[in-house]
N, C-alpha and C positions, 0 to 999 in steps of 0.2 A: 289795213293793218300793217304795221311795220313788222319786220322780221323778228324783232325782240318780243313784240306782243304775241306773235304766233308761238314762239318758243316758250314764253311764259305760260300761255294758255295750255299748250301741250304738256308742259311740266306739271301744271296743276292737275290736269286730267289724269296724267300718269300716276301722280301721288294718290288721287282719289281711288283709282282702280287698284293700286297696290294696297291701300288701306282696306278696301272691301275684300280683296282676296285674303289678306292676313286675318281679317275678322272672321270670314267664313271658315278658314282653316282652324282657327282657335276654337270656334264654336263646335266644329265637328270633333275636335280632339277632346273637348270637355264632355260632349255628349257620349263619346265612346268610353271615357273614364267613368262617368256615372253609370253607364250600362255595365261595365266590368264590376264596379262596386256592388250594384244591385244583384248581378249574377253570383258574385261571391257570397253575399248575404243569404241568397236563396239556398246555395249549396251548404252553407253553415247551418241554416235552419233545418234542411233535410237531414244533415248529419246529426244534429241535436235530437230531432224527432226519432231517428233510428236508434240512437243511444238510449233514449227514454223508453222506447218500445222494448229494447233488449233488456234493460234493467227491470222493467215491469214484468216481463215474461219469465226471466230467470231469477228474479228477486235480487234486489240491490243489497249487498252486504252492509253498506253504510246505513241505508234506510232501515234495514232489519235491526241493526245495533241501536240506532236512535229510537226505534219503536220499542225495543226491549227496555231501554232506559226511560221511556216515557216522555221523550223529548220530541217525538214526531207523532202527530195524530192524523189518522186517516179521516178525510172529509166524507168518505162514503158511508 
């Protein structure tokens, strides 16, 4: 092999290695972003359930008003 061929092969290998490293880094960043989104959605769901429990235990004024007006029907 000539010197130019060795440099060309080395350059191609370096580019392939760089592409693999960048791909792995991007995949890890996307996975972490999706995990953050999932965690945030779980936290929002927990917060929503807590609000619903509080409204049910203390009586939601808006629900009571709608019930009095006949616009909200209990399914129980």
